[in-house]
C-alpha positions in Angstrom: 72.7 83.0 97.4 69.3 82.1 97.1 66.6 84.8 98.0 69.1 87.4 97.9 68.4 90.8 96.5 71.6 93.0 95.5 70.3 95.8 94.8 69.3 96.1 98.8 71.0 97.6 101.4 73.7 100.9 101.4 74.7 101.8 97.6 78.0 101.3 97.0 80.3 104.8 98.1 82.2 104.7 95.2 85.7 105.4 97.2 88.1 103.6 98.5 90.0 103.4 101.8 93.4 104.7 102.9 95.6 105.0 106.3 97.1 107.8 107.1 99.4 109.0 109.8 99.0 112.4 111.2 101.6 114.5 113.2 100.4 114.3 116.9 97.6 116.7 117.3 96.5 117.8 114.0 93.4 115.3 114.4 92.5 117.6 117.5 92.7 120.6 115.5 90.6 119.3 112.6 88.2 117.9 115.1 87.5 121.3 116.6 87.3 123.0 113.7 84.9 120.7 112.0 83.6 118.2 114.8 85.2 114.5 115.2 82.0 113.4 112.7 83.1 115.7 109.7 86.8 114.7 110.1 87.1 112.5 107.1 84.8 114.4 104.7 87.5 117.6 105.9 90.7 115.6 104.5 88.9 114.3 101.7 87.7 117.6 101.0 90.9 119.6 101.3 92.8 116.9 99.5 90.4 117.2 96.3 90.8 120.4 96.4 94.8 120.4 96.7 95.2 117.5 94.0 93.2 120.2 91.4 94.9 123.0 92.3 98.1 121.2 91.7 97.2 119.7 88.6 95.7 123.5 87.4 99.2 124.7 88.4 100.9 121.7 86.1 98.5 122.8 83.5 97.0 119.3 83.4 93.4 119.8 84.5 91.4 116.7 84.9 88.2 118.0 85.9 
């Protein structure tokens, strides 16, 4: 597109969107702990730690 600078705007976040279903009330419990604006970051952090733990447990450390 003429006049468009691809370097402008928000930098890529290098994430992929995934929808998950939480059991009734779990989202509210997370929000009470970390706040609604931090729910996604909290879930990402917990999942990353658990995946690393399971990889280490299986002897497949990726990081």
